VEXDREN-2710 file (C-alpha; in Angstrom, 1 decimal):
% VEXDREN-2710
k/r/px/py/pz
1/MET/-3.6/37.2/4.3
2/ASN/-4.3/33.6/5.4
3/LYS/-3.5/33.4/9.1
4/THR/-3.9/29.7/9.5
5/SER/-0.7/27.9/10.4
6/ILE/0.2/24.4/11.1
7/ARG/0.9/25.2/14.7
8/THR/-2.4/27.0/15.1
9/VAL/-4.4/24.1/13.8
10/ALA/-2.4/21.7/15.9
11/LYS/-3.1/23.7/18.9
12/HIS/-6.9/23.9/18.1
13/ILE/-6.9/20.1/17.8
14/TYR/-5.1/19.6/21.0
15/ILE/-7.6/21.8/22.8
16/ASP/-10.4/19.8/21.3
17/ILE/-8.9/16.7/22.5
18/GLN/-8.3/18.2/26.0
19/ALA/-12.0/19.2/26.2
20/ASP/-13.2/15.7/25.1
21/ALA/-10.9/14.2/27.9
22/MET/-12.1/16.6/30.5
23/PHE/-15.9/16.4/29.8
24/GLY/-15.4/12.6/29.4
25/GLY/-13.5/12.3/32.5
26/TRP/-10.8/10.0/31.0
27/ALA/-7.8/12.2/31.5
28/ASP/-6.4/15.4/32.9
29/ILE/-4.5/16.8/29.9
30/PRO/-2.4/19.8/30.6
31/ASP/-2.9/23.1/28.8
32/TRP/-1.1/23.5/25.4
33/LYS/1.6/25.8/27.0
34/ASP/2.1/23.5/30.1
35/THR/2.5/20.2/28.2
36/ALA/5.9/18.7/27.2
37/ASP/7.5/20.1/24.2
38/SER/7.6/16.7/22.7
39/HIS/3.8/16.5/23.1
40/ARG/3.3/19.8/21.3
41/GLU/5.6/18.7/18.4
42/MET/3.7/15.4/18.1
43/THR/0.5/17.2/17.6
44/VAL/2.2/19.6/15.0
45/ALA/3.7/16.6/13.3
46/SER/0.3/15.0/13.0
47/VAL/-1.1/18.0/11.1
48/VAL/2.0/17.9/8.8
49/ARG/1.5/14.1/8.1
50/LEU/-2.2/14.7/7.3
51/LEU/-1.2/17.7/5.0
52/ALA/1.6/15.6/3.2
53/TYR/-0.5/12.5/2.8
54/PRO/-1.9/12.6/-0.9
55/GLY/-5.0/10.4/-0.2
56/GLU/-8.0/10.6/2.0
57/MET/-7.1/10.3/5.7
58/THR/-9.2/8.0/8.0
59/PRO/-8.8/7.8/11.8
60/GLU/-7.3/4.4/11.5
61/LEU/-4.6/5.5/9.1
62/SER/-3.9/8.6/11.0
63/HIS/-3.3/6.5/14.2
64/HIS/-1.1/4.1/12.4
65/LEU/1.0/6.9/10.9
66/TRP/1.2/8.5/14.5
67/GLN/2.3/5.3/16.0
68/ILE/5.2/5.0/13.5
69/PHE/6.3/8.6/14.1
70/ALA/5.9/8.5/17.8
71/PHE/7.9/5.2/18.1
72/LYS/10.8/6.7/16.0
73/ALA/10.5/9.9/18.2
74/GLY/11.2/7.9/21.3
75/TRP/7.6/7.3/22.7
76/ARG/6.8/4.0/24.1
77/HIS/3.8/2.0/25.2
78/GLY/2.9/2.5/28.9
79/LYS/-0.1/2.1/31.1
80/GLU/0.0/5.8/31.8
81/PHE/0.3/8.8/29.5
82/ASN/3.5/10.6/30.4
83/PRO/4.9/13.0/27.9
84/PHE/7.6/14.1/30.5
85/GLY/8.9/10.6/31.0
86/ASP/12.2/9.3/29.8
87/PRO/11.1/7.9/27.5
88/PRO/7.7/9.4/27.2
89/THR/5.0/6.8/27.3
90/THR/1.4/6.5/26.2
91/PRO/-1.3/3.7/26.3
92/ARG/-2.1/4.6/22.6
93/MET/1.0/2.6/21.2
94/VAL/-1.4/-0.3/20.1
95/PRO/-3.3/-1.1/16.9
96/PHE/-6.3/1.1/16.3
97/GLU/-8.7/-1.8/16.9
98/CYS/-7.2/-2.3/20.4
99/LEU/-7.6/1.4/21.5
100/GLU/-10.1/2.4/24.2
101/PRO/-13.1/4.1/22.7
102/HIS/-12.0/7.6/24.0
103/HIS/-8.7/7.0/22.4
104/LYS/-10.3/6.2/19.0
105/ARG/-12.2/9.4/19.4
106/GLU/-8.9/11.3/19.6
107/SER/-8.1/10.0/16.1
108/ASP/-11.6/11.1/15.0
109/ILE/-10.9/14.5/16.5
110/VAL/-7.5/14.9/14.9
111/VAL/-8.9/14.0/11.3
112/ALA/-11.9/16.1/11.8
113/GLY/-10.0/19.2/13.0
114/PHE/-7.6/18.8/10.1
115/ARG/-10.5/18.4/7.6
116/LEU/-12.1/21.7/9.0
117/HIS/-8.8/23.6/8.2
118/ARG/-7.5/21.5/5.2
119/ASP/-8.4/24.0/2.4
120/ALA/-6.9/26.9/4.2
121/LEU/-3.7/25.0/5.0
122/MET/-3.4/23.6/1.4
123/LYS/-3.9/27.2/0.0
124/LYS/-1.1/28.5/2.3
125/TYR/1.4/25.7/2.3
126/GLY/0.6/23.5/-0.8
127/VAL/1.1/19.8/-0.7
128/TYR/3.3/18.5/-3.6
129/CYS/5.8/21.3/-3.6
130/PRO/6.7/22.1/0.1
131/HIS/10.2/23.3/-0.8
132/THR/9.5/26.2/-2.9
133/ALA/10.6/29.7/-2.5
134/ASP/9.5/31.2/0.9
135/PRO/6.9/34.0/0.9
136/ALA/7.6/37.0/3.3
137/ASP/5.7/35.4/6.2
138/GLY/7.9/32.3/6.2
139/SER/4.8/30.0/5.9
140/LYS/6.6/27.8/3.3
141/ALA/9.5/27.5/5.4
142/GLU/7.4/26.3/8.3
143/PHE/6.0/23.6/6.3
144/SER/9.3/22.6/4.6
145/LYS/10.9/22.3/7.9
146/ALA/8.2/20.4/9.5
147/HIS/7.9/18.2/6.3
148/ILE/11.5/17.4/6.4
149/ASN/11.5/16.6/10.1
150/THR/8.6/14.1/9.4
151/GLN/10.4/12.6/6.5
152/ASN/13.6/12.1/8.6
153/PHE/11.7/10.1/11.2
154/TYR/10.2/7.8/8.5
155/MET/13.7/7.4/6.9
156/LYS/15.5/6.3/10.2
END
């Protein structure tokens, strides 16, 4: 059975970004379990967007799609990253070209992490028919719910 899940891939990508931040000395990112729910869900949504996108994903495109989703989810530009704020803020709410080099690397990590797991995710969830009948493990239901939530943000 394929144990790869969208949430597991999102967690691995988050941990890779956390390690890059720690070793690069550019941020102190909390552990996955300690970060805000909104931050975890944004990471999960990034994996869903990459999975649902029919073409080849680039770091630039990934960042642009993330910006749209983040804005519609209530995130705003701020000098400091604060996922617990009201509204949550991030300095990443700028065009890709204007990002700091370490923030550009985050988009590289997201796309690379997704590519590493893409085949397993596509085999488990599919891409063009996310609303098909659910298998016993509920994997299609997870993708369908996440896919619908992503679509709802784009439709607002």
